[in-house]
N, C-alpha and C positions, 0 to 999 in steps of 0.2 A: 131790517137788515141789521141794526145794532144789535138786536136780541139774538140772531142767528150768530153773528161774530162773538158775542160774549159766550154763547153755548159751546161755540167751537173752541173758544180759548179755554174754557173749563175743562172740556174733554182731553185737550192736549196737557193741561196741567195735572191731570190725574197720573200721568206717567212719572211726575216728578215726586209723587208721595213717598215711594220707597226711600228715595235718595234723600229726601227732607227729613224722614222719620230717623234714618241712620245718622245723619247731621246732628239733629236734634239730641238723640240718645247718646252718642258718644262725643259730642263737642259741647253743646250749649249746656246740657245738664251738668256735665262735669265742671264746667267753668263757673256756673253759678253755685255748685256745692263747693268749689274751692274758695270763692269769695266769702261764702258763709261760714266755712270752717277757719278761715283766716281771723275771724273775730270771736273764735272760742279758745278754750284751753283743752281742747281734745288731745288725748295721748294714746298710744297704742297699747300700753299696759297700765294698771292701777285703776283707782277708782274712776279717774276722769276719761277713761277709755269708753265707757258707756253713759256715765251722768256727768256730761262736760256742762259747762256754763259759758255763757256768752259774756266776754270780757272787753268788749268793745274795740278800740284801737290800742289795746295795750301792747300786743304783740309787736306792732309797728313801732310804737314808742320806745320798747326796749331794742328793737333792732336799731335805730338811729341813736340810741344812747350807748350801745355796745361798741367799744374801741375795735373789737375783731370784726364785727359786721361792717364798720366803716372801711377797715383795711380791705376786706373782701369785695366791697363795692369798687373801691380803687383799683384792685386787680382785676376785676370784671371789666371795667372800662378800658385798662390798659391793655387787656387781652383782646378786647373787641377792636380797639383802635389799630393796633398791630396786626391783627389778623385781616381786618378790613383793606388796610393799605396795603398790605402785601399781595392779597389775594386779587385785588383790583389791579395793581400795577403789574403784578407778574402775568395774570391772565391777559390783559390788554397787550402786554409786549409779544407774548406767545401768539395771540390772535392776529396782531399786525404781521410779525414775521411769516405766519403760515398764509396769510393773504397774499403775499409776493412769491410763494412758492408753487410749485406745479401741483396739480391735483393727485398725482401719484404718491409725491411726497406727504401731502396731507393725509392721504389714507394710511400711510405706514406709521408716521409719527403721531397722529391723533389718537389711535387707540393707545399708544405707549402713554401718551399724558394723561388718558382718561383711567388708567389703572389705579392711580392714586385715589382717584374720587370714588370708584365704585368699591374699593376695599372697605369693609367694616372698621369702625374706629378702633376696635381691639387689635385688628391685624396691622393698622397703620401705627398704632402706639409700639407694638413689638418691632417693627421695622425701624422706627424712629429710635427706640431704645439701643438697637444694634448698631444703628447709625452714629449714635452719640455717645457711645460707650467709650470708656477709657481706651481700649484696644479697637474702637470701631473705625469705620470709614473716614468720619471727619478728623479725627485725630491722625489716620494714616496719612491724609493729604497733607495735614500741618507738618507731620514728620519728613514728608517727602520734599517740601519746600524750606526745610530746616527752620521751622517754628516750633515754640513750645507746645507740648499737649495742654488741653483744657479738660477740665472736669465740668462738663456742659450740664449735666443733670443737678450737681450740687452748686457750683458755681454761678451759673446762669439759667436757673429753672424756669423762670417765665419766658426768656428768650427762646428756650428749647421747645416749650409747648407751642409757643406762638409760631415758630418756624415749621413745626410738625403739622400744625392745623393750616397753615399756608400751603403746604404740599399737598395736603389732603383736600382742600377745597378750590384750589387754582382752575382745575379743569372745569368746574362749574361756571366759572367767570369767563374763561377762553371761549367756552361754546356760545354764551350770551354774546360776547363782543364780536365773535368771528361772524355769528348770523347778522349782527348790526352792520358789520363793515362790509359784508357782501350784499347789503342793499343800498349802499351809497352809490349813487350813479357815477360811472366812470367819466362821463362827459364834464362833470362838475371839475373833477381832478384836473382834466386836461385842458379845461378853460383856466383853472388857477395857475398851472404851469405855463401855459402860454403867456398869461399876464406877468410872468416872472417869479412867482413863488417857489420857494425851495421845498425839499420834503419835509422839514420841520414846520414850515408854514403851513403847508397843506394839511399836515397832521393836526395842528393846533387850531387854526381858523377854520377848517373845514370838516374834518372827519370827526374829531371830538364833539363839536356843536351838533352835528348830525346824529350823534350817539347817545345824547343827554337824556333821552327817555330809558334806554337801555341801562345806563349807568345808573339811574336813579332806581329802577327796577332790581337790578343786580345788587346794588348796595342794600336795599332793604330786605332781600331775600338772604343776603349774606349775614345781615345783622341778627335775624331770627334764628338763623341756623347756628351762629356762632355763640349766642347767649344760650342755645341749648347744649352746648357741647358738654358732654359728661364723661362718656367713655375713655376718651383719647387721654384726658388729664389724669383720670383716676387711675387708669392702667400705668401711665408714665411716672406720675409722681405721687399720686393719691392725695394731691392738694399740698403737699410738702415741698421742700423741707420747712418744717413749721407750718405756716399759713401763706407761703410766698405765692402758691400756685393755685390756692382755694379761690374759686369763683362762686359765683351765687348759685349755679346749679351743685356744685360740690358741697356748699353750704347747707342748701335745702336738704340734699341727702343725708347729711350728717345730723341736722336738727330732727328731720322726720323719721328717719330709718334707723340711725344709730343710737340717738338720744330719745326716741320715741315721742318726741313733741310735735305731733301733727298739726297743731294750731300754728305754731310758730314755722314750721316747714311749709304750710300752706300760704302763709304771710309773705315768706321769701318768694315762693311762686308768683304771688300777685305782684311782687315788686319786680320780678323779672318781665312779667307782662305789661307793666306800666312802662318799665325802661324801653321796652320793644316798641310800645305805643308812642312815646314821645319822640324815639328816633324817626319813627315813619313820618309823624307829623312834620318833623324837621325837614326830612327828606323831600317831602311832598312839597312843602314852600320853597324850598331852595331850587330844586329842579323845575317846578312849575314856573317860577318867575324866569329863569334862565331859558326854558322852553319858549316862552313868549317872545323873548328878545330874538332866540334863534330863528323863530318861524318868520319874524319880520325881515330879518337879515336875509334869509335863503329865498324869501319872496323876492326880494330886490336882485338876488343872483340870478334866479330863474328867469325874470323878467329881461335881465341884460342878456343871458343865453339865447332866450326867444328873439330878442331884436337882432343879436348877431347872425342867427340862422336866416331870419327874413331878409337881412341885408346881403 
């Protein structure tokens, strides 16, 4: 029996070989090559383009000694934090408001919100450049309420690209939160309201704890996508003025493609990968511990509801 089961599983696994081969060819191999090249002085042109040497961790040491690189890391963390907070908050508010609306309203408004997400980054950047232009929509609104106009791109470049990225990625968070909210049992809300809980208490003590796994997953996915944002920033500011909006993805492109230092560029790529990995581990510990508490809490709630129904 065990032999037959093993053979059956082997035959079923054969179907996975093409997918595994593609994953190995286009993901695993490039990752290992990137790690290897980050320890070399490989360049796009010159003598080291072909005859490169292994330099160990010299690329990483130079990165952490370079003041520009340190400022770029700070920019990346600021851009990441601002984008995550904005996308999570606005996405949740939209999902919560859509939950209280009719199905017809959701079918009409939902696709309108999704337009910003499905647009390519270059199109989003052009829309945002028009919006934040000196004669754009943002300053037109300020003029209408008798406030002074603002030079958004030059005066507040990081805030501008963060707002653009929030607008671009909010719909993804909204979809995840909307799906999670739709799976929260209505009878639990009704029981909480019967016990005297107001709307905010239901939201804070019931809905959000039920969504802990979705919040963690959404935060992790948004972290990876935000760390990889390149086209939006490049088209809007090019990393400027100066280095004010240069993130690690922009810095990697400048090092590898413009300055032809592939070794340094791949080292920056590995730094982005490590930053994403550290964030993922942190999210896992944070939301896993809270999830265990939430399960214990809602186990008691379900027991109470069952006792009431039996009574």
